[in-house]
PyMOL commands that place a pseudoatom at each C-alpha (Angstrom):
pseudoatom trace, name=CA, resn=MET, resi=1, chain=A, elem=C, hetatm=0, pos=[-28.439, -11.721, 81.204]
pseudoatom trace, name=CA, resn=ARG, resi=2, chain=A, elem=C, hetatm=0, pos=[-29.492, -8.670, 83.049]
pseudoatom trace, name=CA, resn=ARG, resi=3, chain=A, elem=C, hetatm=0, pos=[-27.723, -7.527, 86.105]
pseudoatom trace, name=CA, resn=SER, resi=4, chain=A, elem=C, hetatm=0, pos=[-30.676, -8.143, 88.350]
pseudoatom trace, name=CA, resn=ALA, resi=5, chain=A, elem=C, hetatm=0, pos=[-31.021, -11.693, 87.171]
pseudoatom trace, name=CA, resn=LEU, resi=6, chain=A, elem=C, hetatm=0, pos=[-27.383, -12.416, 87.779]
pseudoatom trace, name=CA, resn=THR, resi=7, chain=A, elem=C, hetatm=0, pos=[-27.496, -10.877, 91.206]
pseudoatom trace, name=CA, resn=TRP, resi=8, chain=A, elem=C, hetatm=0, pos=[-30.493, -13.009, 92.047]
pseudoatom trace, name=CA, resn=LEU, resi=9, chain=A, elem=C, hetatm=0, pos=[-28.901, -16.083, 90.834]
pseudoatom trace, name=CA, resn=ALA, resi=10, chain=A, elem=C, hetatm=0, pos=[-25.725, -15.413, 92.769]
pseudoatom trace, name=CA, resn=TRP, resi=11, chain=A, elem=C, hetatm=0, pos=[-27.489, -14.905, 96.067]
pseudoatom trace, name=CA, resn=SER, resi=12, chain=A, elem=C, hetatm=0, pos=[-29.956, -17.809, 95.533]
pseudoatom trace, name=CA, resn=LEU, resi=13, chain=A, elem=C, hetatm=0, pos=[-27.007, -20.125, 95.088]
pseudoatom trace, name=CA, resn=VAL, resi=14, chain=A, elem=C, hetatm=0, pos=[-25.689, -19.171, 98.581]
pseudoatom trace, name=CA, resn=GLY, resi=15, chain=A, elem=C, hetatm=0, pos=[-28.139, -21.649, 100.107]
pseudoatom trace, name=CA, resn=LEU, resi=16, chain=A, elem=C, hetatm=0, pos=[-26.900, -24.574, 98.027]
pseudoatom trace, name=CA, resn=PRO, resi=17, chain=A, elem=C, hetatm=0, pos=[-23.931, -25.601, 100.403]
pseudoatom trace, name=CA, resn=VAL, resi=18, chain=A, elem=C, hetatm=0, pos=[-26.326, -25.415, 103.352]
pseudoatom trace, name=CA, resn=VAL, resi=19, chain=A, elem=C, hetatm=0, pos=[-28.999, -27.589, 101.649]
pseudoatom trace, name=CA, resn=LEU, resi=20, chain=A, elem=C, hetatm=0, pos=[-26.286, -30.108, 100.525]
pseudoatom trace, name=CA, resn=LEU, resi=21, chain=A, elem=C, hetatm=0, pos=[-24.831, -30.312, 104.070]
pseudoatom trace, name=CA, resn=LEU, resi=22, chain=A, elem=C, hetatm=0, pos=[-28.273, -30.834, 105.634]
pseudoatom trace, name=CA, resn=CYS, resi=23, chain=A, elem=C, hetatm=0, pos=[-28.927, -33.629, 103.016]
pseudoatom trace, name=CA, resn=GLY, resi=24, chain=A, elem=C, hetatm=0, pos=[-25.624, -35.259, 103.926]
pseudoatom trace, name=CA, resn=ILE, resi=25, chain=A, elem=C, hetatm=0, pos=[-26.481, -35.153, 107.653]
pseudoatom trace, name=CA, resn=PHE, resi=26, chain=A, elem=C, hetatm=0, pos=[-29.900, -36.600, 106.881]
pseudoatom trace, name=CA, resn=LEU, resi=27, chain=A, elem=C, hetatm=0, pos=[-28.435, -39.386, 104.802]
pseudoatom trace, name=CA, resn=SER, resi=28, chain=A, elem=C, hetatm=0, pos=[-25.812, -40.239, 107.430]
pseudoatom trace, name=CA, resn=VAL, resi=29, chain=A, elem=C, hetatm=0, pos=[-28.482, -40.418, 110.114]
pseudoatom trace, name=CA, resn=ALA, resi=30, chain=A, elem=C, hetatm=0, pos=[-30.759, -42.532, 107.834]
pseudoatom trace, name=CA, resn=ALA, resi=31, chain=A, elem=C, hetatm=0, pos=[-27.959, -44.912, 107.176]
pseudoatom trace, name=CA, resn=ASN, resi=32, chain=A, elem=C, hetatm=0, pos=[-27.156, -44.998, 110.801]
pseudoatom trace, name=CA, resn=SER, resi=33, chain=A, elem=C, hetatm=0, pos=[-23.514, -44.434, 110.085]
pseudoatom trace, name=CA, resn=VAL, resi=34, chain=A, elem=C, hetatm=0, pos=[-21.144, -41.481, 110.473]
pseudoatom trace, name=CA, resn=GLY, resi=35, chain=A, elem=C, hetatm=0, pos=[-17.846, -41.122, 108.722]
pseudoatom trace, name=CA, resn=THR, resi=36, chain=A, elem=C, hetatm=0, pos=[-15.964, -41.372, 112.026]
pseudoatom trace, name=CA, resn=GLY, resi=37, chain=A, elem=C, hetatm=0, pos=[-17.927, -44.333, 113.350]
pseudoatom trace, name=CA, resn=LEU, resi=38, chain=A, elem=C, hetatm=0, pos=[-19.441, -42.456, 116.195]
pseudoatom trace, name=CA, resn=PRO, resi=39, chain=A, elem=C, hetatm=0, pos=[-23.095, -42.952, 117.012]
pseudoatom trace, name=CA, resn=TYR, resi=40, chain=A, elem=C, hetatm=0, pos=[-25.613, -40.350, 116.018]
pseudoatom trace, name=CA, resn=GLY, resi=41, chain=A, elem=C, hetatm=0, pos=[-26.340, -37.846, 118.611]
pseudoatom trace, name=CA, resn=SER, resi=42, chain=A, elem=C, hetatm=0, pos=[-22.826, -37.588, 119.965]
pseudoatom trace, name=CA, resn=THR, resi=43, chain=A, elem=C, hetatm=0, pos=[-21.328, -34.129, 120.563]
pseudoatom trace, name=CA, resn=THR, resi=44, chain=A, elem=C, hetatm=0, pos=[-18.608, -34.804, 117.990]
pseudoatom trace, name=CA, resn=PHE, resi=45, chain=A, elem=C, hetatm=0, pos=[-21.198, -35.475, 115.248]
pseudoatom trace, name=CA, resn=LEU, resi=46, chain=A, elem=C, hetatm=0, pos=[-23.016, -32.235, 115.978]
pseudoatom trace, name=CA, resn=ALA, resi=47, chain=A, elem=C, hetatm=0, pos=[-19.702, -30.270, 116.263]
pseudoatom trace, name=CA, resn=SER, resi=48, chain=A, elem=C, hetatm=0, pos=[-18.547, -31.665, 112.975]
pseudoatom trace, name=CA, resn=ALA, resi=49, chain=A, elem=C, hetatm=0, pos=[-21.711, -30.570, 111.225]
pseudoatom trace, name=CA, resn=THR, resi=50, chain=A, elem=C, hetatm=0, pos=[-21.497, -27.107, 112.768]
pseudoatom trace, name=CA, resn=VAL, resi=51, chain=A, elem=C, hetatm=0, pos=[-17.819, -26.752, 111.744]
pseudoatom trace, name=CA, resn=ASN, resi=52, chain=A, elem=C, hetatm=0, pos=[-18.640, -27.816, 108.160]
pseudoatom trace, name=CA, resn=LEU, resi=53, chain=A, elem=C, hetatm=0, pos=[-21.463, -25.323, 107.969]
pseudoatom trace, name=CA, resn=VAL, resi=54, chain=A, elem=C, hetatm=0, pos=[-19.400, -22.537, 109.384]
pseudoatom trace, name=CA, resn=THR, resi=55, chain=A, elem=C, hetatm=0, pos=[-16.501, -23.261, 106.918]
pseudoatom trace, name=CA, resn=LEU, resi=56, chain=A, elem=C, hetatm=0, pos=[-18.687, -23.678, 103.808]
pseudoatom trace, name=CA, resn=LEU, resi=57, chain=A, elem=C, hetatm=0, pos=[-21.053, -20.734, 104.285]
pseudoatom trace, name=CA, resn=PRO, resi=58, chain=A, elem=C, hetatm=0, pos=[-18.460, -17.889, 104.054]
pseudoatom trace, name=CA, resn=PHE, resi=59, chain=A, elem=C, hetatm=0, pos=[-17.107, -19.234, 100.733]
pseudoatom trace, name=CA, resn=SER, resi=60, chain=A, elem=C, hetatm=0, pos=[-20.561, -19.034, 99.144]
pseudoatom trace, name=CA, resn=VAL, resi=61, chain=A, elem=C, hetatm=0, pos=[-21.375, -15.627, 100.594]
pseudoatom trace, name=CA, resn=VAL, resi=62, chain=A, elem=C, hetatm=0, pos=[-18.058, -14.188, 99.410]
pseudoatom trace, name=CA, resn=GLY, resi=63, chain=A, elem=C, hetatm=0, pos=[-18.601, -15.721, 95.971]
pseudoatom trace, name=CA, resn=ALA, resi=64, chain=A, elem=C, hetatm=0, pos=[-22.080, -14.142, 95.830]
pseudoatom trace, name=CA, resn=ILE, resi=65, chain=A, elem=C, hetatm=0, pos=[-20.651, -10.746, 96.821]
pseudoatom trace, name=CA, resn=ILE, resi=66, chain=A, elem=C, hetatm=0, pos=[-18.075, -10.946, 94.112]
pseudoatom trace, name=CA, resn=ALA, resi=67, chain=A, elem=C, hetatm=0, pos=[-20.559, -12.238, 91.540]
pseudoatom trace, name=CA, resn=ALA, resi=68, chain=A, elem=C, hetatm=0, pos=[-23.093, -9.538, 92.360]
pseudoatom trace, name=CA, resn=SER, resi=69, chain=A, elem=C, hetatm=0, pos=[-20.635, -6.657, 92.393]
pseudoatom trace, name=CA, resn=PRO, resi=70, chain=A, elem=C, hetatm=0, pos=[-21.040, -4.127, 89.627]
pseudoatom trace, name=CA, resn=ALA, resi=71, chain=A, elem=C, hetatm=0, pos=[-17.335, -4.419, 88.643]
pseudoatom trace, name=CA, resn=THR, resi=72, chain=A, elem=C, hetatm=0, pos=[-17.815, -8.117, 87.546]
pseudoatom trace, name=CA, resn=LEU, resi=73, chain=A, elem=C, hetatm=0, pos=[-21.115, -7.463, 85.560]
for i in range(1, 73): cmd.bond("trace and resi %d" % i, "trace and resi %d" % (i + 1))
show_as sticks, trace
zoom trace
């Protein structure tokens, strides 16, 4: 593969954890159940979703930086 195609692929996959987290939130709201048993709309539910996003996003960004760096291609 060309370097530009690999770089594009690496950066396009950064959004995958965000999409998966949003799908998980949607499914938990649709099923009207949350893993901790708290009702939807509570501050704990929103804080948990925020913490999950903040902890997942840096891993994918760092992975894209490493994958797109010239030393690895």
